C-alpha positions in Angstrom: -73.3 131.3 -0.2 -74.7 134.8 -0.8 -72.5 137.3 -2.5 -70.9 140.0 -0.4 -71.4 143.7 -1.3 -68.2 145.4 -2.3 -69.4 149.0 -1.8 -72.1 150.9 0.0 -73.3 154.4 -0.5 -76.1 156.4 -2.0 -77.6 156.7 -5.5 -78.4 160.4 -5.7 -80.5 162.3 -8.2 -81.4 165.8 -7.4 -82.6 165.8 -3.8 -83.5 162.1 -3.7 -81.0 159.8 -2.0 -81.4 156.0 -2.3 -79.1 153.9 -0.1 -77.6 151.1 -2.2 -75.0 148.4 -2.0 -73.0 147.2 -5.0 -72.2 143.6 -6.0 -69.8 142.5 -8.7 -71.7 141.2 -11.7 -68.8 139.0 -13.0 -68.6 135.4 -11.8 -65.8 134.8 -9.4 -62.7 133.5 -11.2 -64.3 134.3 -14.6 -65.7 130.8 -15.0 -62.3 129.6 -16.3 -59.8 127.0 -15.2 -56.7 128.0 -13.3 -53.5 126.1 -14.1 -50.8 126.0 -11.5 -47.1 126.4 -12.1 -45.2 123.2 -11.2 -41.5 122.2 -11.1 -40.8 120.2 -14.2 -38.7 117.6 -12.4 -41.0 116.6 -9.5 -44.3 118.3 -10.3 -44.2 120.2 -6.9 -46.2 123.4 -7.0 -44.3 126.7 -7.3 -45.0 128.9 -4.2 -44.9 132.7 -4.0 -44.2 133.6 -0.4 -44.5 137.1 1.1 -41.2 137.5 2.9 -39.9 140.2 5.2 -36.0 140.6 4.9 -35.8 140.8 8.8 -38.4 138.2 10.0 -38.8 135.9 7.0 -42.2 134.7 5.8 -45.1 136.9 7.1 -48.7 135.9 7.5 -51.4 137.9 5.7 -52.9 139.4 9.0 -49.5 141.0 9.7 -49.3 142.9 6.4 -50.3 146.5 6.3 -50.1 149.3 3.6 -47.6 152.1 3.7 -46.3 155.0 1.7 -42.6 155.5 1.1 -41.9 159.2 1.8 -38.1 158.8 1.8 -35.7 156.1 0.7 -36.5 153.1 3.0 -38.8 155.1 5.2 -42.6 154.5 5.3 -45.7 155.9 6.9 -48.3 153.2 7.7 -51.8 153.9 6.3 -54.7 152.0 7.8 -57.7 151.0 5.7 -60.1 152.6 8.3 -58.2 155.9 8.1 -58.7 155.9 4.3 -62.4 155.3 4.8 -62.7 158.2 7.1 -61.4 160.5 4.4 -64.4 159.7 2.2 -66.7 162.7 2.1 -70.5 162.4 1.6 -69.9 163.2 -2.0 -67.4 160.3 -2.3 -70.1 157.9 -0.9 -72.7 158.9 -3.5 -73.3 157.8 -7.1 -74.3 161.2 -8.5 -76.7 161.0 -11.4 -75.8 163.9 -13.8 -78.3 163.1 -16.6 -80.8 160.7 -17.9 -80.1 159.8 -21.5 -81.5 157.6 -24.3 -79.8 154.2 -24.7 -78.4 155.1 -28.1 -76.7 158.3 -26.9 -73.5 156.6 -25.7 -71.3 154.6 -28.0 -70.5 151.1 -26.8 -66.8 151.8 -27.3 -66.7 153.7 -24.0 -67.7 150.6 -21.9 -64.7 149.4 -19.8 -66.1 145.9 -19.1 -66.5 146.3 -15.3 -70.1 146.0 -14.1 -71.8 146.0 -10.8 -75.4 145.2 -9.6 -76.9 147.9 -7.4 -79.4 146.7 -4.8 -81.4 148.7 -2.2 -79.6 148.9 1.2 -82.3 148.4 3.8 -86.1 148.8 3.9 -86.0 152.6 3.7 -84.4 152.3 0.2 -86.8 149.8 -1.3 -89.6 152.2 -2.4 -87.4 155.0 -4.0 -85.3 152.2 -5.6 -88.4 150.6 -7.1 -89.7 154.0 -8.3 -86.4 154.9 -10.0 -86.2 151.5 -11.7 -89.7 151.7 -13.0 -89.4 155.3 -14.2 -86.2 154.5 -16.1 -87.7 151.4 -17.6 -91.0 153.0 -18.7 -89.2 156.1 -20.1 -86.5 154.0 -21.7 -83.7 156.0 -20.1 -80.3 155.2 -18.7 -78.6 157.2 -16.0 -75.2 158.8 -16.6 -73.5 159.3 -13.2 -70.2 159.9 -11.4 -68.8 158.1 -8.4 -65.5 158.0 -6.5 -64.3 154.4 -6.2 -60.9 152.8 -5.9 -59.3 156.2 -5.4 -60.5 157.7 -8.6 -63.5 159.6 -9.9 -65.3 157.2 -12.2 -68.0 157.7 -14.8 -70.7 155.1 -15.0 -73.9 154.2 -16.8 -76.8 152.8 -14.9 -79.4 150.6 -16.6 -82.6 148.8 -15.5 -82.0 145.1 -16.1 -84.3 142.3 -15.0 -85.5 144.0 -11.8 -82.1 145.4 -10.8 -80.1 148.5 -11.6 -76.9 147.6 -13.3 -73.9 150.0 -13.1 -71.3 149.7 -15.9 -68.0 151.6 -15.7 -67.0 153.8 -18.6 -63.8 155.0 -20.0 -63.3 158.8 -20.3 -63.3 160.0 -23.9 -59.6 160.9 -23.6 -58.8 157.4 -22.6 -60.1 155.9 -25.9 -58.0 156.3 -29.1 -59.7 158.1 -31.9 -60.6 156.1 -35.0 -58.8 158.8 -37.1 -55.5 157.4 -35.7 -56.0 154.3 -37.8 -57.5 155.7 -41.0 -54.3 155.1 -42.9 -54.7 151.4 -42.1 -58.0 151.2 -44.0 -57.6 152.5 -47.6 -60.7 153.3 -49.6 -62.1 150.6 -51.9 -64.8 150.7 -54.6 -67.4 148.0 -53.9 -69.0 146.4 -57.0 -72.9 146.4 -56.9 -72.9 142.5 -57.2 -70.6 142.1 -54.3 -72.7 144.4 -52.1 -75.9 142.5 -53.1 -74.4 139.2 -52.2 -73.0 140.6 -48.9 -76.4 141.9 -47.9 -78.0 138.6 -48.9 -75.5 136.8 -46.7 -76.4 139.1 -43.8 -80.1 138.5 -44.3 -79.5 134.7 -44.4 -77.6 134.8 -41.0 -80.0 137.3 -39.4 -82.2 136.0 -36.5 -85.1 137.7 -34.8 -84.7 136.2 -31.3 -81.0 136.1 -30.5 -80.2 133.7 -27.7 -77.0 134.8 -26.0 -77.1 131.9 -23.5 -76.3 129.3 -26.2 -72.7 130.6 -26.5 -70.2 129.0 -24.2 -66.4 129.1 -23.7 -65.5 126.1 -25.8 -61.9 126.4 -24.9 -62.7 125.8 -21.2 -65.0 122.9 -22.1 -62.3 121.3 -24.2 -59.7 121.9 -21.5 -62.0 120.3 -18.9 -62.4 117.2 -21.1 -58.6 117.1 -21.5 -58.0 117.3 -17.7 -60.6 114.6 -17.1 -59.1 112.3 -19.8 -55.5 112.7 -18.4 -56.7 112.1 -14.8 -58.3 108.9 -15.9 -55.2 107.8 -17.8 -56.7 108.0 -21.3 -54.6 108.6 -24.4 -55.1 112.1 -25.9 -55.8 112.0 -29.6 -55.8 115.3 -31.4 -59.0 115.9 -33.5 -58.7 115.8 -37.2 -58.2 119.3 -38.7 -60.9 120.7 -40.9 -59.9 121.4 -44.4 -60.4 125.0 -45.2 -62.3 125.6 -48.5 -60.3 127.1 -51.3 -61.7 130.5 -52.2 -60.6 132.0 -55.5 -62.3 135.4 -55.2 -64.7 137.4 -53.0 -67.8 136.7 -55.1 -67.2 133.0 -54.8 -66.6 133.3 -51.0 -69.9 135.2 -50.6 -71.9 132.7 -52.7 -70.4 129.7 -50.9 -71.1 131.3 -47.5 -74.8 131.9 -48.5 -75.2 128.3 -49.6 -73.6 127.0 -46.4 -75.7 129.3 -44.2 -78.9 128.1 -45.9 -77.9 124.5 -45.6 -77.1 125.0 -41.9 -80.5 126.6 -41.3 -82.2 123.8 -43.1 -80.4 121.2 -40.9 -81.3 123.1 -37.7 -84.9 123.4 -38.7 -85.1 119.7 -39.5 -83.6 118.7 -36.2 -85.8 120.8 -34.0 -87.8 124.0 -34.0 -87.3 126.0 -37.1 -85.2 129.1 -36.6 -86.9 132.4 -36.7 -85.5 134.5 -39.5 -86.0 138.2 -40.0 -87.5 139.6 -43.1 -84.9 140.5 -45.8 -83.6 144.0 -45.7 -85.3 146.6 -47.9 -82.2 146.8 -50.1 -82.1 143.0 -50.6 -85.9 142.9 -51.3 -85.7 145.7 -53.7 -82.8 144.1 -55.6 -84.7 140.8 -55.8 -87.8 142.5 -57.0 -85.9 144.3 -59.8 -84.3 141.0 -60.8 -87.8 139.3 -61.1 -89.0 142.1 -63.3 -86.1 141.8 -65.6 -86.7 138.1 -66.0 -90.3 138.4 -66.8 -89.8 141.2 -69.3 
């Protein structure tokens, strides 16, 4: 079943208007497993009913929205009436600026994302033009839009043939790092510790990061648990892994490097060797200096 658009309007930059419709990017339900609340005695499902104190339980099609202007007194507000209040400005995603990708810190992303698609044949050419121009110029669009009764700020990016609109938090909505500086006292880092830390980073670095290989293991394990209980199997808890005893930071770094190298070797032997990135300049320089000292 095709997704339904959740918003329609215009993507506007200067005098150019592109009719667009928005679709939520997140998977419905978040891809997780919903557990229901049950009565412990009989396993009957707990219900939450919408009840009117005068008429009892009320079906969804008889529920409307209203504003309480005095104690116990309401004025009914219809959804169509709210929609009529939207001005042309409210129906537009107004691009304020085109910026370089690195201009906006990731801390401002709110986590809500929509896909924007052209709305009708007339929108297809200007949509394609905007997408290609942003892609070739390596630019994102910073814009403002009124949605859900609030003026929102968004960032629009060209992604796999579609424009993706990510909602942002206003700067005043994000706490300043200075608020937590007292929680992070200054520490002197020994050169040997820094060298090992950079070596570990180089060992764990990959050139072609494959995000698709990461899955929600909790949901996968919960699915197996449910399937096992449905089939009447006995649930056996997995044996806990013994955590390595680490005496100091240097030992922890060195053991981590050894473990990472061993894991890479096992992966390479089982299949295609992993693509590693070249060591960082700092690590390479340190290694070069060490070789010179050994041969002198």
